[in-house]
Wavefront OBJ file of the C-alpha trace (Angstrom):
o trace
v 5.878 -6.136 -25.726
v 8.197 -3.890 -23.775
v 6.320 -2.258 -20.940
v 5.692 -4.550 -18.044
v 3.633 -3.411 -14.865
v 3.685 -5.599 -11.674
v 1.449 -5.281 -8.646
v 3.739 -4.829 -5.434
v 1.908 -5.159 -2.143
v 3.043 -6.671 1.094
v 1.111 -10.033 0.739
v 2.183 -13.910 0.171
v 1.984 -13.392 -3.494
v 4.379 -10.412 -3.938
v 7.639 -12.308 -4.080
v 6.023 -14.657 -7.059
v 5.057 -11.521 -8.883
v 8.381 -9.701 -8.463
v 10.500 -12.535 -9.637
v 8.339 -13.301 -12.558
v 8.184 -9.533 -13.467
v 11.813 -9.159 -13.450
v 12.432 -12.278 -15.384
v 9.822 -11.252 -18.080
v 11.433 -7.839 -18.358
v 14.825 -9.210 -18.816
v 13.840 -11.841 -21.586
v 11.698 -8.884 -23.428
v 14.388 -6.163 -22.901
v 11.579 -4.003 -21.559
v 10.795 -1.655 -18.685
v 9.258 -2.462 -15.545
v 6.603 -0.362 -13.688
v 6.065 -1.188 -10.163
v 2.760 -0.101 -8.634
v 2.963 -0.189 -4.935
v -0.783 0.000 -3.767
v -1.836 0.911 -0.090
v -5.355 -0.725 -0.264
v -8.249 1.126 1.303
v -9.925 -1.085 3.543
v -13.651 -2.055 2.981
v -15.471 -1.747 6.570
v -19.115 -1.357 7.507
v -20.644 -0.558 10.913
v -19.664 1.002 14.000
v -16.074 0.521 13.181
v -16.335 2.972 10.551
v -18.093 5.721 12.650
v -15.087 5.274 15.237
v -12.547 6.071 12.646
v -11.708 2.588 12.137
v -10.987 2.959 8.157
v -8.452 5.902 8.882
v -6.676 3.756 11.505
v -6.393 0.596 9.321
v -5.395 2.781 6.307
v -2.534 4.440 8.364
v -1.229 0.902 9.513
v -1.468 -0.073 5.844
v 0.522 2.884 4.465
v 3.035 2.256 7.253
v 3.402 -1.246 5.976
v 3.734 -0.217 2.323
v 6.225 2.424 3.116
v 8.346 -0.355 4.731
v 7.754 -2.464 1.384
v 8.755 0.128 -0.568
v 12.086 0.601 1.141
v 12.775 -3.052 0.844
v 11.611 -3.728 -2.881
v 13.563 -0.546 -4.134
v 16.517 -1.714 -2.336
v 16.388 -4.798 -4.158
v 15.610 -3.430 -7.432
v 18.599 -1.141 -7.562
v 20.690 -4.435 -7.556
v 18.870 -5.755 -10.712
v 19.667 -5.460 -13.970
v 16.387 -3.908 -15.331
v 15.222 -0.518 -16.034
v 12.274 0.570 -13.810
v 9.878 3.270 -12.408
v 7.931 3.175 -9.250
v 4.333 4.335 -8.520
v 2.881 4.650 -5.148
v -0.959 4.477 -5.148
v -3.671 4.335 -2.575
v -7.286 3.157 -2.979
v -9.213 0.160 -4.006
v -6.901 -2.485 -5.381
v -8.539 -3.026 -8.980
v -9.108 0.625 -9.417
v -5.343 1.429 -8.721
v -4.159 -1.049 -11.243
v -6.704 -0.001 -13.928
v -5.665 3.634 -13.517
v -2.011 2.643 -13.708
v -2.184 0.365 -16.847
v -1.985 2.872 -19.639
v 0.647 2.319 -22.266
v 1.312 -1.027 -20.488
v 1.958 -4.122 -22.662
v 1.831 -6.754 -19.925
v 0.360 -6.950 -16.395
v 1.876 -9.254 -13.671
v -0.489 -10.347 -10.944
v -1.073 -13.745 -9.063
v -3.558 -16.409 -9.899
v -5.587 -17.327 -6.848
v -3.546 -17.241 -3.609
v -4.128 -20.485 -1.831
v -6.026 -20.603 1.435
v -5.809 -16.821 1.510
v -9.103 -14.568 0.780
v -7.585 -11.492 0.525
v -6.297 -9.747 -1.731
v -8.951 -11.552 -3.946
v -6.566 -12.320 -6.878
v -9.209 -14.155 -9.012
v -11.537 -11.078 -8.810
v -8.610 -8.654 -9.620
v -7.556 -10.775 -12.531
v -10.878 -10.728 -14.128
v -11.533 -7.090 -13.477
v -8.278 -6.109 -14.917
v -8.343 -8.408 -17.860
v -11.747 -7.527 -19.239
v -11.616 -3.678 -18.557
v -7.984 -3.139 -19.746
v -7.988 -5.841 -22.720
v -4.253 -6.183 -21.837
v -2.555 -9.609 -21.387
v -2.059 -10.700 -17.866
v 0.552 -13.184 -16.473
v -0.868 -14.558 -13.366
v 1.341 -16.721 -11.130
v 1.088 -19.084 -8.191
v 2.346 -18.028 -5.216
v 4.968 -20.711 -5.120
v 6.558 -19.637 -8.316
v 10.225 -18.874 -8.086
v 10.994 -17.552 -11.638
v 9.354 -17.157 -14.982
v 11.285 -19.123 -17.478
v 10.692 -17.308 -20.671
v 13.118 -19.818 -22.571
v 11.397 -23.040 -21.352
v 8.486 -24.938 -23.079
v 5.281 -23.086 -23.673
v 1.690 -24.731 -24.010
v -0.888 -22.860 -25.937
v -4.389 -23.923 -25.107
v -6.387 -23.595 -28.421
v -10.351 -24.219 -28.924
v -10.518 -21.917 -32.161
v -12.249 -19.101 -30.155
v -11.448 -15.315 -30.344
v -10.178 -15.348 -26.832
v -7.751 -18.194 -27.590
v -6.711 -16.017 -31.047
v -6.142 -13.024 -29.040
v -4.032 -14.791 -26.485
v -1.953 -16.569 -29.086
v -1.252 -13.160 -30.975
v -0.495 -11.203 -27.621
v 1.941 -14.150 -26.477
v 4.036 -13.766 -29.802
v 7.066 -11.609 -28.474
v 7.189 -14.230 -25.581
v 6.553 -17.292 -27.594
v 9.510 -16.399 -29.768
v 11.863 -16.970 -26.798
v 10.562 -20.644 -25.970
v 12.490 -23.653 -26.412
v 9.542 -25.461 -27.514
v 5.681 -24.408 -28.356
v 2.858 -26.953 -28.034
v -0.297 -26.004 -29.271
v -2.986 -28.188 -27.530
v -6.178 -28.454 -29.607
v -9.174 -28.995 -27.677
v -12.292 -29.887 -29.642
v -15.705 -30.076 -28.189
v -17.403 -30.618 -31.326
v -17.428 -26.727 -32.189
v -13.792 -26.255 -33.492
v -14.189 -23.450 -36.165
v -10.573 -22.473 -36.581
v -8.103 -25.604 -36.373
v -4.844 -25.821 -34.591
v -3.005 -25.944 -38.104
v -4.060 -22.398 -38.649
v -2.624 -21.175 -35.353
v 0.702 -23.001 -36.273
v 0.934 -21.555 -39.575
v 0.412 -17.999 -37.921
v 3.288 -18.593 -35.471
v 5.415 -20.022 -38.311
v 5.201 -16.598 -40.126
v 6.861 -15.088 -36.711
v 9.540 -17.865 -36.948
v 8.175 -19.675 -34.175
v 8.167 -23.559 -34.665
v 5.251 -25.384 -32.778
v 3.982 -28.830 -32.687
v 0.218 -29.785 -32.396
v -1.615 -31.997 -29.729
v -4.941 -32.807 -30.579
v -7.442 -33.788 -27.495
v -11.272 -33.924 -27.537
v -13.340 -32.560 -24.565
v -16.444 -34.483 -25.619
v -15.202 -37.255 -22.815
v -13.610 -35.304 -20.525
v -13.393 -31.738 -18.898
v -11.208 -29.094 -20.988
v -9.511 -27.932 -18.038
v -8.382 -31.434 -16.913
v -7.051 -32.033 -20.248
v -5.056 -28.975 -19.943
v -3.765 -29.760 -16.555
v -2.627 -33.008 -17.637
v -0.923 -31.651 -20.511
v 1.030 -28.930 -18.623
v 2.344 -31.963 -16.670
v 3.135 -34.196 -19.731
v 4.684 -31.569 -21.868
v 6.885 -30.125 -18.875
v 5.322 -26.761 -19.961
v 7.198 -23.724 -18.066
v 3.868 -21.548 -18.723
v 0.458 -21.826 -20.365
v -1.190 -19.294 -22.853
v -5.050 -19.454 -22.993
v -7.821 -17.152 -23.624
v -9.588 -15.838 -20.593
v -13.240 -15.550 -19.637
v -14.806 -16.847 -23.013
v -18.237 -16.816 -21.481
v -19.421 -13.840 -18.851
v -17.687 -13.785 -15.576
v -21.055 -14.364 -14.109
v -21.269 -17.406 -15.682
v -17.781 -18.337 -15.054
v -18.215 -17.717 -11.163
v -21.653 -19.523 -11.157
v -21.128 -22.607 -13.109
v -17.298 -22.836 -13.061
v -15.322 -22.706 -16.173
v -11.893 -23.230 -17.568
v -10.469 -19.689 -16.649
v -11.841 -20.030 -13.455
v -10.339 -23.643 -12.903
v -7.018 -22.394 -14.284
v -6.844 -19.342 -11.821
v -7.472 -21.666 -9.016
v -5.119 -24.731 -9.962
v -2.701 -24.090 -12.732
v 0.626 -25.080 -11.275
v 2.496 -22.703 -13.714
v 2.285 -19.185 -14.754
v -0.677 -18.306 -16.694
v -0.662 -15.919 -19.919
v -4.257 -14.815 -20.471
v -5.744 -12.436 -22.781
v -9.263 -11.459 -23.680
l 1 2 3 4 5 6 7 8 9 10 11 12 13 14 15 16 17 18 19 20 21 22 23 24 25 26 27 28 29 30 31 32 33 34 35 36 37 38 39 40 41 42 43 44 45 46 47 48 49 50 51 52 53 54 55 56 57 58 59 60 61 62 63 64 65 66 67 68 69 70 71 72 73 74 75 76 77 78 79 80 81 82 83 84 85 86 87 88 89 90 91 92 93 94 95 96 97 98 99 100 101 102 103 104 105 106 107 108 109 110 111 112 113 114 115 116 117 118 119 120 121 122 123 124 125 126 127 128 129 130 131 132 133 134 135 136 137 138 139 140 141 142 143 144 145 146 147 148 149 150 151 152 153 154 155 156 157 158 159 160 161 162 163 164 165 166 167 168 169 170 171 172 173 174 175 176 177 178 179 180 181 182 183 184 185 186 187 188 189 190 191 192 193 194 195 196 197 198 199 200 201 202 203 204 205 206 207 208 209 210 211 212 213 214 215 216 217 218 219 220 221 222 223 224 225 226 227 228 229 230 231 232 233 234 235 236 237 238 239 240 241 242 243 244 245 246 247 248 249 250 251 252 253 254 255 256 257 258 259 260 261 262 263 264 265 266 267
């Protein structure tokens, strides 16, 4: 895991993405790819006919030009190898087009009280279509503590297995790894197997067992984050279809809305 991609765009989540991406790149001894997207606006009706899209796009490109000047000046003062790509178009497609040969993508979880950019939809789209792990950070994040405690949400599913395997290069730096086994009565692969797998990568872990028969799994995870002092959470994303997640809720959806720490997702 050496190639880290981060979305740069002048929005309220950019600083959290930028700082987290720098910390991850340093910890992994990797290369940072910065993708600055001038987002194509979606407009309908008379405003389009009057050239409104072109006017808004010109304003967007001007803002992102200034953003590039600011962010590149900051990058020059950082001790990371980086490259820069300017993109123009729809946000999700620009990230998808840039994600080739990327090992890890840094985005936001849902931005509190902000409807656009729609980070929940972006994370879901990129996660499903690229099959690459994503670190989704709250807008309030000041850093990514790769050397702090890590919490792994484990339900024995293929998604949690994929997340555990993808996170190994990061978990190798963690001060402590706690595997939170959440059993809803259908656990097929116990957490002890996950701990054994990690031990073969020289990662020591402890197991915390909880049942979700009487409590919602997402509530159990949020409580464990607080009680263990986890610096970040590792979990599988979208175990059910995104339509079902959006309609009926789900663990991934709630974590992307409420998780107080960076969220490492794999599908």
